[in-house]
C-alpha positions as CSV (number, residue, x, y, z in Angstrom):
1,M,15.9,7.1,-4.6
2,R,15.2,4.7,-7.6
3,V,14.6,1.1,-6.0
4,N,14.7,-2.0,-8.6
5,G,13.1,-4.6,-6.5
6,T,10.8,-5.5,-3.3
7,V,10.6,-2.3,-1.2
8,S,8.8,-3.4,2.2
9,I,8.1,-1.4,5.5
10,I,8.1,-3.8,8.4
11,N,8.6,-2.5,12.0
12,G,8.8,0.7,11.0
13,K,12.0,0.3,8.6
14,V,12.0,0.6,5.1
15,L,13.8,-2.3,3.5
16,C,14.7,-3.0,-0.5
17,N,15.0,-6.7,-0.8
18,G,15.3,-7.2,2.9
19,K,17.7,-4.9,3.9
20,P,17.3,-1.8,5.6
21,I,17.6,1.7,3.4
22,E,16.5,4.1,6.4
23,D,15.8,3.4,10.1
24,L,12.0,5.6,10.3
25,E,12.6,5.0,14.2
26,S,14.5,8.3,15.0
27,I,11.8,10.1,13.1
28,D,9.7,11.5,16.0
29,E,6.5,12.6,13.9
30,K,6.2,10.2,10.4
31,V,3.9,10.2,7.9
32,I,4.2,7.6,5.4
33,N,2.2,8.2,2.1
34,I,3.6,5.4,-0.8
35,S,2.9,6.4,-4.2
36,I,3.4,4.7,-7.4
37,N,3.4,5.5,-10.9
38,G,2.9,1.9,-13.2
39,D,1.8,-1.3,-13.1
40,V,2.8,-3.5,-9.6
41,E,2.3,-7.0,-8.7
42,K,2.3,-6.9,-5.0
43,I,2.3,-4.0,-1.9
44,D,2.1,-5.6,1.5
45,V,2.4,-3.0,4.0
46,D,2.3,-3.0,7.9
47,A,1.1,0.4,8.6
48,C,0.7,4.0,6.4
49,D,-1.1,7.1,5.9
50,R,-2.1,6.1,2.7
51,I,-1.1,3.8,-0.4
52,E,-1.7,5.4,-3.8
53,V,-0.9,3.9,-7.2
54,T,-1.9,5.1,-10.3
55,G,-2.0,1.6,-12.8
56,K,-2.6,-1.7,-12.1
57,V,-2.5,-4.0,-8.6
58,D,-2.8,-7.6,-8.8
59,Y,-2.7,-7.4,-4.6
60,I,-2.7,-4.8,-2.3
61,K,-2.7,-5.0,1.9
62,T,-2.2,-2.7,4.1
63,M,-2.9,-3.4,8.6
64,S,-3.7,0.4,8.8
65,G,-4.0,3.3,6.0
66,D,-6.2,4.1,3.1
67,I,-5.4,2.8,-0.3
68,E,-6.6,4.6,-3.4
69,V,-5.6,2.7,-6.6
70,H,-6.5,4.6,-9.9
71,G,-7.2,1.5,-11.9
72,D,-8.4,-2.0,-11.5
73,V,-6.9,-4.3,-9.0
74,T,-6.7,-8.6,-10.0
75,G,-6.7,-9.5,-6.8
76,D,-7.7,-8.7,-3.7
77,V,-7.2,-5.5,-1.6
78,K,-7.4,-5.1,2.3
79,T,-6.7,-2.6,4.6
80,M,-8.0,-3.2,8.2
81,S,-7.9,0.6,9.5
82,G,-8.9,2.4,6.2
83,D,-10.6,3.3,3.4
84,I,-10.4,1.4,-0.2
85,D,-11.2,3.7,-3.6
86,C,-10.5,1.7,-6.6
87,G,-11.4,1.0,-10.1
88,N,-12.7,-3.1,-10.6
89,V,-11.7,-6.0,-8.1
90,G,-11.3,-9.0,-9.1
91,G,-10.8,-11.2,-5.9
92,N,-11.9,-9.2,-2.5
93,A,-12.1,-5.9,-0.9
94,S,-12.3,-5.6,2.4
95,T,-12.0,-3.1,5.1
96,M,-13.0,-3.6,9.3
97,S,-13.2,0.5,9.6
98,G,-13.8,2.5,6.1
99,D,-15.9,2.6,3.2
100,V,-14.9,1.0,-0.2
101,R,-15.8,3.0,-3.0
102,R,-15.7,1.8,-6.7
103,K,-14.3,4.8,-9.3
């Protein structure tokens, strides 16, 4: 599925421009991996296993999950619980439980 607009995962629901795409609550076991090829302005996710971006990111945040950016982050990159691997960071890189590594 190709989505044009804003994709959000909030309380286990995938939303595109604020409208539900799929209800994830019906799945007992779920692994949420987000992969983006290309530049992205903002990624803000409640929880996932992993976010991977091949391109430039302006801002990226998740409460729980690893973040890997094959490129630079012009603003902040944050996760409460997870590792961060990325190129140059223009703002702050922070995790409470994990490692921060520059590629």
